[in-house]
Biopython code that builds the backbone (N, CA, C, O; Angstrom):
import numpy as np
from Bio.PDB.StructureBuilder import StructureBuilder

atoms = [
    (1, "MET", "N", (0.845, -1.183, 0.000)),
    (1, "MET", "CA", (0.000, 0.000, 0.000)),
    (1, "MET", "C", (0.887, 1.242, 0.000)),
    (1, "MET", "O", (1.356, 1.678, 1.051)),
    (2, "THR", "N", (1.110, 1.797, -1.163)),
    (2, "THR", "CA", (1.888, 3.023, -1.248)),
    (2, "THR", "C", (0.961, 4.185, -1.560)),
    (2, "THR", "O", (-0.243, 4.005, -1.739)),
    (3, "GLY", "N", (1.518, 5.346, -1.622)),
    (3, "GLY", "CA", (0.712, 6.517, -1.907)),
    (3, "GLY", "C", (0.357, 7.315, -0.660)),
    (3, "GLY", "O", (-0.192, 8.411, -0.772)),
    (4, "PHE", "N", (0.652, 6.797, 0.509)),
    (4, "PHE", "CA", (0.381, 7.500, 1.757)),
    (4, "PHE", "C", (1.410, 8.605, 1.934)),
    (4, "PHE", "O", (2.612, 8.338, 1.960)),
    (5, "LEU", "N", (0.957, 9.811, 2.054)),
    (5, "LEU", "CA", (1.849, 10.949, 2.302)),
    (5, "LEU", "C", (3.057, 10.952, 1.370)),
    (5, "LEU", "O", (4.200, 10.871, 1.819)),
    (6, "LEU", "N", (2.798, 11.044, 0.108)),
    (6, "LEU", "CA", (3.839, 11.245, -0.892)),
    (6, "LEU", "C", (4.689, 10.006, -1.157)),
    (6, "LEU", "O", (5.912, 10.109, -1.259)),
    (7, "GLY", "N", (4.066, 8.852, -1.269)),
    (7, "GLY", "CA", (4.750, 7.684, -1.787)),
    (7, "GLY", "C", (5.339, 6.701, -0.805)),
    (7, "GLY", "O", (6.227, 5.941, -1.190)),
    (8, "GLU", "N", (4.907, 6.668, 0.426)),
    (8, "GLU", "CA", (5.438, 5.719, 1.396)),
    (8, "GLU", "C", (4.340, 4.879, 1.987)),
    (8, "GLU", "O", (3.188, 5.303, 2.083)),
    (9, "ASP", "N", (4.712, 3.687, 2.381)),
    (9, "ASP", "CA", (3.804, 2.828, 3.123)),
    (9, "ASP", "C", (3.587, 3.462, 4.501)),
    (9, "ASP", "O", (4.558, 3.915, 5.107)),
    (10, "PRO", "N", (2.368, 3.512, 5.013)),
    (10, "PRO", "CA", (2.129, 4.142, 6.308)),
    (10, "PRO", "C", (2.905, 3.502, 7.445)),
    (10, "PRO", "O", (3.363, 4.200, 8.350)),
    (11, "LEU", "N", (3.060, 2.188, 7.415)),
    (11, "LEU", "CA", (3.797, 1.508, 8.483)),
    (11, "LEU", "C", (5.271, 1.901, 8.472)),
    (11, "LEU", "O", (5.878, 2.072, 9.529)),
    (12, "VAL", "N", (5.841, 2.044, 7.287)),
    (12, "VAL", "CA", (7.234, 2.476, 7.177)),
    (12, "VAL", "C", (7.387, 3.882, 7.753)),
    (12, "VAL", "O", (8.331, 4.151, 8.497)),
    (13, "PHE", "N", (6.472, 4.765, 7.416)),
    (13, "PHE", "CA", (6.546, 6.134, 7.929)),
    (13, "PHE", "C", (6.414, 6.162, 9.451)),
    (13, "PHE", "O", (7.180, 6.844, 10.131)),
    (14, "ILE", "N", (5.448, 5.425, 9.978)),
    (14, "ILE", "CA", (5.210, 5.441, 11.427)),
    (14, "ILE", "C", (6.394, 4.856, 12.188)),
    (14, "ILE", "O", (6.853, 5.433, 13.174)),
    (15, "VAL", "N", (6.886, 3.711, 11.728)),
    (15, "VAL", "CA", (7.962, 3.042, 12.463)),
    (15, "VAL", "C", (9.298, 3.734, 12.246)),
    (15, "VAL", "O", (9.979, 4.083, 13.210)),
    (16, "LEU", "N", (9.679, 3.936, 10.988)),
    (16, "LEU", "CA", (11.018, 4.458, 10.710)),
    (16, "LEU", "C", (11.139, 5.939, 11.044)),
    (16, "LEU", "O", (12.027, 6.339, 11.798)),
    (17, "THR", "N", (10.255, 6.747, 10.489)),
    (17, "THR", "CA", (10.360, 8.191, 10.720)),
    (17, "THR", "C", (9.786, 8.567, 12.086)),
    (17, "THR", "O", (10.403, 9.320, 12.839)),
    (18, "GLY", "N", (8.609, 8.040, 12.399)),
    (18, "GLY", "CA", (7.958, 8.423, 13.644)),
    (18, "GLY", "C", (8.661, 7.908, 14.880)),
    (18, "GLY", "O", (8.997, 8.683, 15.776)),
    (19, "CYS", "N", (8.887, 6.600, 14.936)),
    (19, "CYS", "CA", (9.463, 6.011, 16.152)),
    (19, "CYS", "C", (10.978, 6.173, 16.225)),
    (19, "CYS", "O", (11.498, 6.751, 17.180)),
    (20, "PHE", "N", (11.686, 5.664, 15.219)),
    (20, "PHE", "CA", (13.143, 5.715, 15.277)),
    (20, "PHE", "C", (13.679, 7.127, 15.073)),
    (20, "PHE", "O", (14.485, 7.610, 15.868)),
    (21, "GLY", "N", (13.237, 7.783, 14.018)),
    (21, "GLY", "CA", (13.681, 9.157, 13.780)),
    (21, "GLY", "C", (13.186, 10.107, 14.853)),
    (21, "GLY", "O", (13.916, 10.999, 15.285)),
    (22, "GLY", "N", (11.933, 9.916, 15.289)),
    (22, "GLY", "CA", (11.380, 10.766, 16.343)),
    (22, "GLY", "C", (12.106, 10.590, 17.667)),
    (22, "GLY", "O", (12.336, 11.561, 18.388)),
    (23, "GLY", "N", (12.462, 9.363, 17.982)),
    (23, "GLY", "CA", (13.235, 9.125, 19.210)),
    (23, "GLY", "C", (14.602, 9.774, 19.154)),
    (23, "GLY", "O", (15.060, 10.359, 20.135)),
    (24, "ALA", "N", (15.257, 9.670, 17.999)),
    (24, "ALA", "CA", (16.560, 10.313, 17.833)),
    (24, "ALA", "C", (16.430, 11.833, 17.888)),
    (24, "ALA", "O", (17.286, 12.506, 18.463)),
    (25, "ALA", "N", (15.375, 12.375, 17.299)),
    (25, "ALA", "CA", (15.159, 13.826, 17.337)),
    (25, "ALA", "C", (14.904, 14.287, 18.766)),
    (25, "ALA", "O", (15.402, 15.333, 19.182)),
    (26, "TRP", "N", (14.135, 13.513, 19.513)),
    (26, "TRP", "CA", (13.855, 13.857, 20.910)),
    (26, "TRP", "C", (15.153, 13.896, 21.718)),
    (26, "TRP", "O", (15.395, 14.839, 22.471)),
    (27, "LEU", "N", (15.973, 12.879, 21.556)),
    (27, "LEU", "CA", (17.238, 12.827, 22.296)),
    (27, "LEU", "C", (18.194, 13.932, 21.866)),
    (27, "LEU", "O", (18.909, 14.487, 22.701)),
    (28, "SER", "N", (18.218, 14.256, 20.585)),
    (28, "SER", "CA", (19.113, 15.339, 20.154)),
    (28, "SER", "C", (18.618, 16.693, 20.649)),
    (28, "SER", "O", (19.426, 17.557, 20.990)),
    (29, "GLY", "N", (17.305, 16.890, 20.692)),
    (29, "GLY", "CA", (16.780, 18.137, 21.256)),
    (29, "GLY", "C", (17.133, 18.297, 22.725)),
    (29, "GLY", "O", (17.491, 19.387, 23.171)),
    (30, "ARG", "N", (17.032, 17.210, 23.469)),
    (30, "ARG", "CA", (17.421, 17.251, 24.883)),
    (30, "ARG", "C", (18.913, 17.534, 25.039)),
    (30, "ARG", "O", (19.313, 18.300, 25.915)),
    (31, "ALA", "N", (19.731, 16.918, 24.194)),
    (31, "ALA", "CA", (21.180, 17.111, 24.279)),
    (31, "ALA", "C", (21.566, 18.553, 23.952)),
    (31, "ALA", "O", (22.463, 19.116, 24.580)),
    (32, "VAL", "N", (20.898, 19.143, 22.981)),
    (32, "VAL", "CA", (21.185, 20.541, 22.636)),
    (32, "VAL", "C", (20.820, 21.448, 23.808)),
    (32, "VAL", "O", (21.572, 22.368, 24.131)),
    (33, "ALA", "N", (19.694, 21.205, 24.441)),
    (33, "ALA", "CA", (19.289, 22.030, 25.587)),
    (33, "ALA", "C", (20.200, 21.792, 26.786)),
    (33, "ALA", "O", (20.482, 22.719, 27.545)),
    (34, "GLU", "N", (20.655, 20.570, 26.958)),
    (34, "GLU", "CA", (21.519, 20.245, 28.095)),
    (34, "GLU", "C", (22.830, 21.012, 28.045)),
    (34, "GLU", "O", (23.420, 21.305, 29.085)),
    (35, "THR", "N", (23.285, 21.336, 26.854)),
    (35, "THR", "CA", (24.539, 22.076, 26.710)),
    (35, "THR", "C", (24.309, 23.570, 26.479)),
    (35, "THR", "O", (25.222, 24.277, 26.053)),
    (36, "TRP", "N", (23.100, 24.053, 26.755)),
    (36, "TRP", "CA", (22.734, 25.470, 26.693)),
    (36, "TRP", "C", (22.897, 26.066, 25.299)),
    (36, "TRP", "O", (23.211, 27.249, 25.166)),
    (37, "ARG", "N", (22.689, 25.271, 24.274)),
    (37, "ARG", "CA", (22.783, 25.782, 22.908)),
    (37, "ARG", "C", (21.424, 26.311, 22.467)),
    (37, "ARG", "O", (20.408, 25.967, 23.070)),
    (38, "PRO", "N", (21.385, 27.150, 21.415)),
    (38, "PRO", "CA", (20.117, 27.761, 20.993)),
    (38, "PRO", "C", (19.185, 26.770, 20.293)),
    (38, "PRO", "O", (19.596, 25.687, 19.876)),
    (39, "ALA", "N", (17.930, 27.171, 20.178)),
    (39, "ALA", "CA", (16.887, 26.306, 19.623)),
    (39, "ALA", "C", (17.117, 25.979, 18.156)),
    (39, "ALA", "O", (16.746, 24.893, 17.710)),
    (40, "TRP", "N", (17.712, 26.878, 17.398)),
    (40, "TRP", "CA", (17.908, 26.603, 15.984)),
    (40, "TRP", "C", (18.809, 25.397, 15.773)),
    (40, "TRP", "O", (18.714, 24.737, 14.738)),
    (41, "MET", "N", (19.673, 25.096, 16.720)),
    (41, "MET", "CA", (20.526, 23.916, 16.601)),
    (41, "MET", "C", (19.705, 22.635, 16.756)),
    (41, "MET", "O", (20.011, 21.622, 16.127)),
    (42, "ALA", "N", (18.673, 22.677, 17.585)),
    (42, "ALA", "CA", (17.791, 21.514, 17.718)),
    (42, "ALA", "C", (17.009, 21.307, 16.422)),
    (42, "ALA", "O", (16.842, 20.173, 15.972)),
    (43, "ALA", "N", (16.534, 22.387, 15.826)),
    (43, "ALA", "CA", (15.811, 22.275, 14.559)),
    (43, "ALA", "C", (16.734, 21.771, 13.451)),
    (43, "ALA", "O", (16.312, 20.984, 12.604)),
    (44, "LEU", "N", (17.971, 22.210, 13.451)),
    (44, "LEU", "CA", (18.933, 21.758, 12.460)),
    (44, "LEU", "C", (19.230, 20.269, 12.617)),
    (44, "LEU", "O", (19.422, 19.567, 11.623)),
    (45, "SER", "N", (19.268, 19.789, 13.841)),
    (45, "SER", "CA", (19.492, 18.353, 14.043)),
    (45, "SER", "C", (18.311, 17.546, 13.517)),
    (45, "SER", "O", (18.498, 16.447, 12.994)),
    (46, "GLY", "N", (17.101, 18.076, 13.649)),
    (46, "GLY", "CA", (15.931, 17.400, 13.078)),
    (46, "GLY", "C", (16.004, 17.339, 11.563)),
    (46, "GLY", "O", (15.629, 16.333, 10.960)),
    (47, "ALA", "N", (16.486, 18.408, 10.946)),
    (47, "ALA", "CA", (16.635, 18.414, 9.490)),
    (47, "ALA", "C", (17.691, 17.407, 9.039)),
    (47, "ALA", "O", (17.536, 16.762, 8.002)),
    (48, "GLY", "N", (18.750, 17.277, 9.809)),
    (48, "GLY", "CA", (19.771, 16.281, 9.491)),
    (48, "GLY", "C", (19.264, 14.861, 9.660)),
    (48, "GLY", "O", (19.580, 13.983, 8.857)),
    (49, "LEU", "N", (18.493, 14.638, 10.681)),
    (49, "LEU", "CA", (17.914, 13.313, 10.882)),
    (49, "LEU", "C", (16.922, 12.962, 9.780)),
    (49, "LEU", "O", (16.753, 11.789, 9.449)),
    (50, "ALA", "N", (16.273, 13.956, 9.217)),
    (50, "ALA", "CA", (15.351, 13.700, 8.107)),
    (50, "ALA", "C", (16.107, 13.161, 6.894)),
    (50, "ALA", "O", (15.580, 12.318, 6.168)),
    (51, "LEU", "N", (17.329, 13.633, 6.664)),
    (51, "LEU", "CA", (18.147, 13.070, 5.587)),
    (51, "LEU", "C", (18.401, 11.583, 5.832)),
    (51, "LEU", "O", (18.326, 10.771, 4.910)),
    (52, "ALA", "N", (18.698, 11.240, 7.071)),
    (52, "ALA", "CA", (18.966, 9.843, 7.410)),
    (52, "ALA", "C", (17.720, 8.974, 7.241)),
    (52, "ALA", "O", (17.809, 7.864, 6.716)),
    (53, "THR", "N", (16.566, 9.463, 7.678)),
    (53, "THR", "CA", (15.353, 8.651, 7.539)),
    (53, "THR", "C", (14.948, 8.512, 6.071)),
    (53, "THR", "O", (14.430, 7.467, 5.678)),
    (54, "ARG", "N", (15.174, 9.546, 5.254)),
    (54, "ARG", "CA", (14.891, 9.421, 3.819)),
    (54, "ARG", "C", (15.790, 8.361, 3.200)),
    (54, "ARG", "O", (15.331, 7.556, 2.390)),
    (55, "PHE", "N", (17.079, 8.352, 3.575)),
    (55, "PHE", "CA", (17.991, 7.368, 3.028)),
    (55, "PHE", "C", (17.621, 5.952, 3.479)),
    (55, "PHE", "O", (17.658, 5.016, 2.679)),
    (56, "LEU", "N", (17.267, 5.796, 4.749)),
    (56, "LEU", "CA", (16.875, 4.469, 5.237)),
    (56, "LEU", "C", (15.582, 3.992, 4.587)),
    (56, "LEU", "O", (15.431, 2.804, 4.304)),
    (57, "THR", "N", (14.660, 4.899, 4.351)),
    (57, "THR", "CA", (13.427, 4.536, 3.651)),
    (57, "THR", "C", (13.749, 4.050, 2.241)),
    (57, "THR", "O", (13.173, 3.071, 1.765)),
    (58, "TYR", "N", (14.657, 4.730, 1.592)),
    (58, "TYR", "CA", (15.078, 4.330, 0.237)),
    (58, "TYR", "C", (15.823, 2.999, 0.265)),
    (58, "TYR", "O", (15.521, 2.098, -0.517)),
    (59, "GLY", "N", (16.787, 2.878, 1.157)),
    (59, "GLY", "CA", (17.636, 1.702, 1.169)),
    (59, "GLY", "C", (16.954, 0.440, 1.663)),
    (59, "GLY", "O", (17.199, -0.643, 1.132)),
    (60, "LEU", "N", (16.111, 0.559, 2.661)),
    (60, "LEU", "CA", (15.493, -0.623, 3.250)),
    (60, "LEU", "C", (14.138, -0.977, 2.657)),
    (60, "LEU", "O", (13.781, -2.153, 2.588)),
    (61, "PHE", "N", (13.386, 0.021, 2.230)),
    (61, "PHE", "CA", (12.005, -0.229, 1.815)),
    (61, "PHE", "C", (11.693, 0.252, 0.403)),
    (61, "PHE", "O", (10.526, 0.337, 0.019)),
    (62, "ASP", "N", (12.731, 0.568, -0.373)),
    (62, "ASP", "CA", (12.567, 0.981, -1.765)),
    (62, "ASP", "C", (11.673, 2.210, -1.908)),
    (62, "ASP", "O", (10.871, 2.304, -2.836)),
    (63, "GLY", "N", (11.823, 3.138, -0.983)),
    (63, "GLY", "CA", (11.080, 4.394, -1.062)),
    (63, "GLY", "C", (11.779, 5.352, -2.013)),
    (63, "GLY", "O", (12.835, 5.037, -2.561)),
    (64, "GLU", "N", (11.195, 6.500, -2.203)),
    (64, "GLU", "CA", (11.769, 7.500, -3.101)),
    (64, "GLU", "C", (12.801, 8.329, -2.349)),
    (64, "GLU", "O", (12.484, 8.979, -1.353)),
    (65, "LEU", "N", (14.043, 8.300, -2.839)),
    (65, "LEU", "CA", (15.132, 8.993, -2.156)),
    (65, "LEU", "C", (15.073, 10.501, -2.367)),
    (65, "LEU", "O", (15.180, 11.260, -1.403)),
    (66, "LEU", "N", (14.908, 10.943, -3.592)),
    (66, "LEU", "CA", (14.995, 12.365, -3.921)),
    (66, "LEU", "C", (13.614, 13.009, -3.997)),
    (66, "LEU", "O", (13.262, 13.633, -4.998)),
    (67, "SER", "N", (12.846, 12.851, -2.939)),
    (67, "SER", "CA", (11.524, 13.462, -2.867)),
    (67, "SER", "C", (11.610, 14.684, -1.964)),
    (67, "SER", "O", (11.742, 14.562, -0.746)),
    (68, "LEU", "N", (11.535, 15.861, -2.573)),
    (68, "LEU", "CA", (11.619, 17.091, -1.783)),
    (68, "LEU", "C", (10.446, 17.185, -0.810)),
    (68, "LEU", "O", (10.620, 17.555, 0.351)),
    (69, "ALA", "N", (9.262, 16.851, -1.289)),
    (69, "ALA", "CA", (8.092, 16.922, -0.412)),
    (69, "ALA", "C", (8.205, 15.918, 0.732)),
    (69, "ALA", "O", (7.829, 16.228, 1.862)),
    (70, "GLY", "N", (8.712, 14.730, 0.455)),
    (70, "GLY", "CA", (8.905, 13.734, 1.506)),
    (70, "GLY", "C", (9.943, 14.185, 2.521)),
    (70, "GLY", "O", (9.769, 13.992, 3.724)),
    (71, "TYR", "N", (11.033, 14.790, 2.030)),
    (71, "TYR", "CA", (12.049, 15.307, 2.942)),
    (71, "TYR", "C", (11.490, 16.427, 3.814)),
    (71, "TYR", "O", (11.722, 16.453, 5.023)),
    (72, "LEU", "N", (10.758, 17.346, 3.205)),
    (72, "LEU", "CA", (10.201, 18.465, 3.979)),
    (72, "LEU", "C", (9.217, 17.971, 5.034)),
    (72, "LEU", "O", (9.171, 18.510, 6.140)),
    (73, "ARG", "N", (8.433, 16.950, 4.698)),
    (73, "ARG", "CA", (7.505, 16.364, 5.664)),
    (73, "ARG", "C", (8.272, 15.750, 6.834)),
    (73, "ARG", "O", (7.941, 15.992, 7.995)),
    (74, "ASP", "N", (9.297, 14.957, 6.525)),
    (74, "ASP", "CA", (10.099, 14.330, 7.571)),
    (74, "ASP", "C", (10.831, 15.382, 8.407)),
    (74, "ASP", "O", (10.872, 15.287, 9.634)),
    (75, "ALA", "N", (11.406, 16.380, 7.740)),
    (75, "ALA", "CA", (12.152, 17.416, 8.450)),
    (75, "ALA", "C", (11.242, 18.219, 9.375)),
    (75, "ALA", "O", (11.638, 18.558, 10.491)),
    (76, "ALA", "N", (10.035, 18.523, 8.924)),
    (76, "ALA", "CA", (9.106, 19.277, 9.771)),
    (76, "ALA", "C", (8.741, 18.476, 11.021)),
    (76, "ALA", "O", (8.728, 19.019, 12.126)),
    (77, "LEU", "N", (8.448, 17.197, 10.847)),
    (77, "LEU", "CA", (8.099, 16.358, 11.992)),
    (77, "LEU", "C", (9.263, 16.226, 12.971)),
    (77, "LEU", "O", (9.089, 16.411, 14.175)),
    (78, "LEU", "N", (10.439, 15.909, 12.458)),
    (78, "LEU", "CA", (11.589, 15.678, 13.332)),
    (78, "LEU", "C", (12.091, 16.973, 13.972)),
    (78, "LEU", "O", (12.512, 16.961, 15.129)),
    (79, "ALA", "N", (12.055, 18.075, 13.250)),
    (79, "ALA", "CA", (12.452, 19.355, 13.842)),
    (79, "ALA", "C", (11.469, 19.774, 14.930)),
    (79, "ALA", "O", (11.877, 20.311, 15.960)),
    (80, "ALA", "N", (10.174, 19.531, 14.709)),
    (80, "ALA", "CA", (9.176, 19.863, 15.734)),
    (80, "ALA", "C", (9.403, 19.039, 16.998)),
    (80, "ALA", "O", (9.332, 19.575, 18.104)),
    (81, "LEU", "N", (9.672, 17.751, 16.849)),
    (81, "LEU", "CA", (9.938, 16.917, 18.028)),
    (81, "LEU", "C", (11.208, 17.361, 18.753)),
    (81, "LEU", "O", (11.247, 17.395, 19.983)),
    (82, "ALA", "N", (12.242, 17.701, 17.989)),
    (82, "ALA", "CA", (13.488, 18.169, 18.610)),
    (82, "ALA", "C", (13.265, 19.483, 19.360)),
    (82, "ALA", "O", (13.817, 19.679, 20.443)),
    (83, "LEU", "N", (12.460, 20.383, 18.789)),
    (83, "LEU", "CA", (12.201, 21.665, 19.453)),
    (83, "LEU", "C", (11.342, 21.499, 20.703)),
    (83, "LEU", "O", (11.548, 22.201, 21.692)),
    (84, "ILE", "N", (10.388, 20.585, 20.666)),
    (84, "ILE", "CA", (9.578, 20.318, 21.866)),
    (84, "ILE", "C", (10.458, 19.772, 22.979)),
    (84, "ILE", "O", (10.365, 20.216, 24.124)),
    (85, "ALA", "N", (11.314, 18.806, 22.643)),
    (85, "ALA", "CA", (12.216, 18.239, 23.647)),
    (85, "ALA", "C", (13.188, 19.292, 24.173)),
    (85, "ALA", "O", (13.506, 19.313, 25.362)),
    (86, "TRP", "N", (13.663, 20.174, 23.274)),
    (86, "TRP", "CA", (14.588, 21.235, 23.683)),
    (86, "TRP", "C", (13.928, 22.161, 24.712)),
    (86, "TRP", "O", (14.521, 22.496, 25.737)),
    (87, "ARG", "N", (12.689, 22.566, 24.416)),
    (87, "ARG", "CA", (12.013, 23.502, 25.309)),
    (87, "ARG", "C", (11.699, 22.859, 26.661)),
    (87, "ARG", "O", (11.865, 23.494, 27.703)),
    (88, "MET", "N", (11.246, 21.605, 26.649)),
    (88, "MET", "CA", (10.936, 20.932, 27.910)),
    (88, "MET", "C", (12.189, 20.767, 28.765)),
    (88, "MET", "O", (12.146, 20.971, 29.979)),
    (89, "ARG", "N", (13.298, 20.402, 28.138)),
    (89, "ARG", "CA", (14.541, 20.221, 28.896)),
    (89, "ARG", "C", (15.079, 21.554, 29.391)),
    (89, "ARG", "O", (15.595, 21.643, 30.505)),
    (90, "LYS", "N", (14.960, 22.590, 28.567)),
    (90, "LYS", "CA", (15.444, 23.906, 28.993)),
    (90, "LYS", "C", (14.638, 24.426, 30.181)),
    (90, "LYS", "O", (15.210, 24.998, 31.109)),
    (91, "ALA", "N", (13.326, 24.237, 30.163)),
    (91, "ALA", "CA", (12.489, 24.672, 31.290)),
    (91, "ALA", "C", (12.867, 23.919, 32.558)),
    (91, "ALA", "O", (12.987, 24.525, 33.623)),
    (92, "ALA", "N", (13.055, 22.618, 32.458)),
    (92, "ALA", "CA", (13.449, 21.831, 33.625)),
    (92, "ALA", "C", (14.831, 22.238, 34.117)),
    (92, "ALA", "O", (15.076, 22.294, 35.322)),
    (93, "LYS", "N", (15.716, 22.515, 33.196)),
    (93, "LYS", "CA", (17.074, 22.907, 33.569)),
    (93, "LYS", "C", (17.114, 24.281, 34.225)),
    (93, "LYS", "O", (17.878, 24.487, 35.168)),
    (94, "MET", "N", (16.314, 25.216, 33.752)),
    (94, "MET", "CA", (16.276, 26.541, 34.368)),
    (94, "MET", "C", (15.801, 26.458, 35.817)),
    (94, "MET", "O", (16.354, 27.115, 36.699)),
    (95, "VAL", "N", (14.778, 25.650, 36.054)),
    (95, "VAL", "CA", (14.242, 25.516, 37.411)),
    (95, "VAL", "C", (15.239, 24.783, 38.314)),
    (95, "VAL", "O", (15.401, 25.139, 39.481)),
    (96, "ALA", "N", (15.899, 23.769, 37.777)),
    (96, "ALA", "CA", (16.866, 23.022, 38.576)),
    (96, "ALA", "C", (18.147, 23.825, 38.818)),
    (96, "ALA", "O", (18.722, 23.761, 39.905)),
    (97, "GLN", "N", (18.587, 24.567, 37.826)),
    (97, "GLN", "CA", (19.835, 25.319, 37.937)),
    (97, "GLN", "C", (19.687, 26.561, 38.827)),
    (97, "GLN", "O", (20.611, 26.923, 39.556)),
    (98, "TYR", "N", (18.527, 27.202, 38.761)),
    (98, "TYR", "CA", (18.297, 28.434, 39.514)),
    (98, "TYR", "C", (17.038, 28.325, 40.366)),
    (98, "TYR", "O", (16.068, 29.038, 40.109)),
    (99, "PRO", "N", (17.026, 27.457, 41.368)),
    (99, "PRO", "CA", (15.795, 27.263, 42.147)),
    (99, "PRO", "C", (15.411, 28.489, 42.984)),
    (99, "PRO", "O", (14.239, 28.639, 43.330)),
    (100, "TRP", "N", (16.348, 29.355, 43.313)),
    (100, "TRP", "CA", (16.027, 30.545, 44.085)),
    (100, "TRP", "C", (15.418, 31.647, 43.208)),
    (100, "TRP", "O", (14.820, 32.588, 43.730)),
    (101, "LEU", "N", (15.564, 31.537, 41.877)),
    (101, "LEU", "CA", (15.016, 32.537, 40.976)),
    (101, "LEU", "C", (13.713, 32.113, 40.304)),
    (101, "LEU", "O", (12.816, 32.933, 40.111)),
    (102, "TYR", "N", (13.608, 30.822, 39.945)),
    (102, "TYR", "CA", (12.495, 30.367, 39.122)),
    (102, "TYR", "C", (11.772, 29.186, 39.738)),
    (102, "TYR", "O", (12.339, 28.398, 40.495)),
    (103, "ARG", "N", (10.496, 29.093, 39.384)),
    (103, "ARG", "CA", (9.697, 27.920, 39.737)),
    (103, "ARG", "C", (8.985, 27.446, 38.473)),
    (103, "ARG", "O", (8.784, 28.230, 37.545)),
    (104, "PRO", "N", (8.605, 26.176, 38.430)),
    (104, "PRO", "CA", (7.989, 25.660, 37.208)),
    (104, "PRO", "C", (6.642, 26.313, 36.908)),
    (104, "PRO", "O", (5.890, 26.673, 37.814)),
    (105, "ALA", "N", (6.360, 26.455, 35.623)),
    (105, "ALA", "CA", (5.062, 26.972, 35.161)),
    (105, "ALA", "C", (4.579, 26.063, 34.043)),
    (105, "ALA", "O", (4.267, 26.530, 32.948)),
    (106, "GLY", "N", (4.516, 24.780, 34.314)),
    (106, "GLY", "CA", (4.134, 23.805, 33.303)),
    (106, "GLY", "C", (5.363, 23.157, 32.693)),
    (106, "GLY", "O", (6.485, 23.494, 33.071)),
    (107, "PRO", "N", (5.179, 22.245, 31.768)),
    (107, "PRO", "CA", (6.319, 21.522, 31.207)),
    (107, "PRO", "C", (7.188, 22.352, 30.255)),
    (107, "PRO", "O", (8.317, 21.960, 29.959)),
    (108, "PHE", "N", (6.682, 23.487, 29.772)),
    (108, "PHE", "CA", (7.417, 24.265, 28.793)),
    (108, "PHE", "C", (7.897, 25.627, 29.300)),
    (108, "PHE", "O", (8.533, 26.364, 28.547)),
    (109, "ALA", "N", (7.615, 25.972, 30.532)),
    (109, "ALA", "CA", (7.923, 27.329, 30.974)),
    (109, "ALA", "C", (8.341, 27.370, 32.446)),
    (109, "ALA", "O", (8.185, 26.400, 33.188)),
    (110, "TRP", "N", (8.865, 28.500, 32.828)),
    (110, "TRP", "CA", (9.222, 28.783, 34.209)),
    (110, "TRP", "C", (8.792, 30.206, 34.495)),
    (110, "TRP", "O", (8.597, 31.008, 33.582)),
    (111, "ARG", "N", (8.647, 30.509, 35.773)),
    (111, "ARG", "CA", (8.263, 31.872, 36.156)),
    (111, "ARG", "C", (9.086, 32.299, 37.356)),
    (111, "ARG", "O", (9.585, 31.459, 38.105)),
    (112, "PRO", "N", (9.227, 33.604, 37.540)),
    (112, "PRO", "CA", (10.020, 34.084, 38.681)),
    (112, "PRO", "C", (9.369, 33.718, 40.014)),
    (112, "PRO", "O", (8.146, 33.655, 40.137)),
    (113, "ARG", "N", (10.204, 33.484, 40.979)),
    (113, "ARG", "CA", (9.703, 33.229, 42.340)),
    (113, "ARG", "C", (9.190, 34.535, 42.932)),
    (113, "ARG", "O", (9.683, 35.616, 42.611)),
    (114, "ASP", "N", (8.199, 34.414, 43.798)),
    (114, "ASP", "CA", (7.651, 35.601, 44.456)),
    (114, "ASP", "C", (8.524, 36.048, 45.601)),
    (114, "ASP", "O", (8.211, 37.035, 46.267)),
]
sb = StructureBuilder()
sb.init_structure("model")
sb.init_model(0)
sb.init_chain("A")
sb.init_seg("    ")
for serial, (resi, resn, name, xyz) in enumerate(atoms, 1):
    if name == "N":
        sb.init_residue(resn, " ", resi, " ")
    sb.init_atom(name, np.array(xyz, "f"), 0.0, 1.0, " ", f" {name:<3s}", serial, name[0])
structure = sb.get_structure()
């Protein structure tokens, strides 16, 4: 069953890009935040991982390698996951690093202490 989201089998997309690529994007977003680097680096790591998932889709499952739309779809998903992980880790790190200044305000934010 091909034709799902620009020429891929849905199971291949869910497992390879969603689970494996998404897990790698999540971990890279956390690693970027852990070293106090900016958010654009997390998004860039998601774009790089999209190249890897496109190649694995081509090599393992005979998917289309040079699909710009497929790459952009993968890059958007993986960059979004990396940015979510980056923000969650940065919020947790700010509260842990500066407990006298900040308190948690949900999983994505912190607020000044009263």
